[in-house]
Phi, psi and omega in degrees: 000313181297315181297321179297315180295321179295319178297318178297318180296318180295316179295323177297321177297317177298317178297319179298319178295319178297330178279327176308315183294337180284329187249346188295335181277348183303307180286350180275347187304312179298323180289321177295325178301318180288315186288327183264351180064037181241165178286161180296321180295327177286315180295330180299344178288346171293333172277310185297321182298319178295318179292319179296317176300319178296320181298322179280322183292327185302303180291326182292310181287332174296319177295316177297327176295321176295327185278315190244358180111130185288329179296313180300314182291327175300316179294323177297315180299318178294323178297318177294323177298317179297316180297316179295322179295319179295321177296317178297326182293333181255008182268139176230019177224161187293317185299308178294332178292320177294320177299319177298320180293328176297317177295316180298326185301337179297342177295343179295338182282355182296329181294304179297326176295319178295322178299318178295320178293318181296324181296338178279332190248346184257134177302152185304320184288342178259356185298316179302320179294317181296315179293325177298319178297315179299315182295320185282347174294347172302319179292321178299314178295321181298308179288324180297327177298319178296316182292318179301316179297324180288323182296333179256017175059037175074015179281109186294331178296313179296322178300313183288327175295321177297318178295326176300313179294316180295319178295319178296321178295316178299319178302313182296319181293316179297317180298325185274328191253317190279132175237159185221138173283121183304127177204102186251139174248113183294160179148193178221149180291147181272080183291325177297319178297320178298319180294318181292318178298316177300318183297311184287330177292319178298315179299315182294312184290325177294319178295319181291319184284330183256355184302320181293328180281314182281335188104128185293339179253011179291152180304323182293314180296311180296324178297321178293318176299317179296319178296322178299318180294315182296313182291322178296321177296317178298321179297315181299315180298315180296318181298323181289340182259354183267137182297319180229078184290159177304313177234124180282109181304317177301327179290327175297326186255359182300136184301327183281343183240347185296328178298314177295324181297309182293315180297322180295318177301312184291319179290326175298318176298312183297318181298307185288326175297321182289309185290327177294319181287321176301317178300317180295321181293313184295316182279326183270295184294315183270345179066029182269176184277170176297321179300324181298328177300312180296324180293318178298327182267003180301320176300324178297312181299312184295313184289329176299320179289315182297314181296323180298322179292325183271353186284337181306306178300324178296323181286347173271350179250331182235156178291153180299321181295326178294321178290324175297319178298316179295316178297319179295325178296321177293322176297321176301314180298318181295316182289326174294321176304313180293323182297327184250016183267171175257010178063036173283170178302319180297317179298311185290316179290320180296313179294323179296325178294312179296320179299317180296319177299314182292313181292322178299315180291315183294314182291322179299318180285329179299323179301317178288318181301327184286331189242352189289340182253017178238157179289156185307324182295339182258008184301310182297322180294316179294317176296326178294317177298316181296316178294322180299310184292330177296317182285326173300320176299317177295320178298316179296322179297317179301317179292319182293316180296319179297324181280331186287305179086315185275123183298318181300319179295318181296315177296324179295319177295319177299319179296320179297316178299316180294323178295318178297322176298320178300310183295319182290318179295322178295319178297320178298320179300321184281335188252337183267122179295147179285127180232154171286137179301138181294115174076002185271335180070030182288142180272148180284000000 
């Protein structure tokens, strides 16, 4: 029991570090714009590049985890995160900083890999709680990234050195504590699929982030949108013909997992759209410090962790999709509050509290919802798909917020995404029969 709990704690720490790198640059964007002398849409790629790298790395490294062992691939991902953090710490130009963020982005795959490792060592009746803790550390990392950036007064070099140290500590702890029962699935990684997924995502996000500058009807913008459609179509065709594709299209559309897929995408969009806009409002409209951004979002960070610990018993009484619907409804309320607020302390702290409750409940249940209907050998793949769409949603949010400019509009779009997640999860609850998770041994 003690060893199992320690392994979960170590993996949760690793996931939190992997999430830190996704959000720590959010409050740095205005400062990087000034220091690097670049436009906001260009600097926003320090956020988007990391998220995009994570979106591609999640299914690719999850597959490698199935082939060569999840513990080994977890250590590789942490090693790449450390290397990227060190590169970012010594970078003083936009291009190497974006390259550093691409390396750091591989840390996003730590969550699905951890889910696969936890499923091997945690008894079935405790699995929902363990997965809930892992999923909700996303919130800890998200808010912690804001606070870390504030503690060093927005100095990107200090931020990246701190991530270097945290990543190295996570690497050492995983190497010392986490063990894995050997279970290998032969095959080869779908490198062509990774290239195609990267291609259409880059085309889409570049068009969205630069469309306002270039013109939405300019040949370049329309050409990128068209290229995204063509490359995405080629990826789908190739994936259906590949024996072991990067992303299993049937898993994206499987009745038992599609609810988690859509809700994860929408909640990922809502989370990143909200925290990015809050950062812009606090630093721009209110003229406050980077640290203040993290303090305003502290209730979100704290409650996501607390709710995740308490979500296990709820998931034994209610379906995961019902809890996702409830959490998404709270996120909708929080973002609508911000959309119509005057950005007073009461508004920001109150909305952050509701947001933390909603995201904590929704993300904790999404982790179970994503894997409960698949066999254990596919746990990492199912978690990888869920993580991928969540990060794609976050990547899209970064591009949309950068192009939008108006905070009220950005909060409104986030509210719309959360509302759609609510409706879709509720529909899933009403239409999907309750089943025992395949191989999980979950108790009724």
